[in-house]
Every structure is written in structure tokens, then in C-alpha cells.
N, C-alpha and C positions, 0 to 999 in steps of 0.2 A: 541413513535411512533411504532405501531404494524407492519408496513410494512418494517422495516429496518432489513435485515438479519444479523445474528450474525455469524462471521467467527471464526473458531477454529484453533489453531496451530496444524499442522499435524506432529507429531514427526517422522514418518517414512520418511519424506522428508528432515529432518535435515541433513546438510552436514558439514563436516570438524570438527566443534566444537560441541560436544554433547549438544543438546538442542537449537541450533541456526540454522537458515537457511538463506543463502544469496541468494536473488532472484533478477535477472536482470529484470527491469521493462518491457522491450520489450518482455521478455518471459511470464510475467504475462498477458500482454495485448493480446498476441497472443495465449494464452492457449485455447484449445477447451473447450466447455461447459462440456465435460465429466470430465475434471480435476479440474475445479473450479465450485462451486455451486452458485456463485453470479456474478453480473456485477460490476467490480472494478470501473467503472465510475459512479455508482449510490451509494448513501449513504449506508454504512454498518458499523456495530459495531464490534470492535475487542475485543476478550477476551484474548488477550496477548499484550505484548509491541512490538512496531516496530520502527525502525529508518529509515526514508526516506532520502536517499542521492541523491542529484541532481548533476550529473557530466557534463551535457551539457544542454544549453538552459535555458529557463525560463518558469515557470508554476505557475498558481494560484491553490493551493491545498486547498480543503475545509476540515476543521476540526471543528466538532461541529457547522456546518452551518455557519462558518466564513471563509472568503477567506484570504489566506496567500500567498503572492508573494514569490516564491523561485527561486533562480538563481544558476548557476553552482558553486559548492563549499559549498552550504548550506546543513545543516542537520536538519531535524525536527524529534523530538521524538513524537510518537503517543502513548498515554498511553492506557492501558487496560481499556475498557469501553467507549472509545471515538468513535464517529461516524466520518467517513471520506469518501472522494470520490476523485478519480483521475480525473484530467482535460483531457477530451477526445480530445480537439482541439489544445492544445499547442504543440509545437515542443520541446521535452526535452528527456533526457536519464538519467538513474540513477539506483539505487539499493534499495532494502528493506532488512534490517536485521531483521528477525523475531526471 
């Protein structure tokens, strides 16, 4: 699909452990358009690995156009090259390890 943006890992934002970034989801969703170049709620392809950690609530997360139900305590590995999108309407909290 030609309309799916590819998201790159920004090494300058890596915190604490060299080569990794811990990102709180509420910060990602609240980021102004100047800091991210894509809509996290629309399908986008990663060119790095990510771990999605759900700490509160429940969400249907889309990976490669398949819906996956995640609940508090669940961790999902999103592999390099996969297409995913965050649910815009569910009430949930968590983190991404990039």
C-alpha cells in the first residue's frame, strides 16, 4: 500500500538505555504534529521493533490489518516491517519500548 507512512526510530530521543526509547502512550497521542509526522491512529509501518505494554484498560490494536484484543498486563511485540494502528476510541494506558 503506497499510502502507509513508514516511521523511523529517532536515536536522538532514546532515553536511559542506549538505543532504546520508553514512550508513554498518552504522550504519543498528545504529541503536536510538529513532533511526529504521522497519525498514530492510522496504519503506519515500523522500520524498527517495538513492544506495546498495556497497563490499564482494554484495547483492540490493529497489526497487519488484524484486530488483537489487549488488556492490562498484556505485551505485544510489533516487528520491524509490520503495519499497525492504535485504537482511537478505547480507554487504555500503557507504554511503547522502541
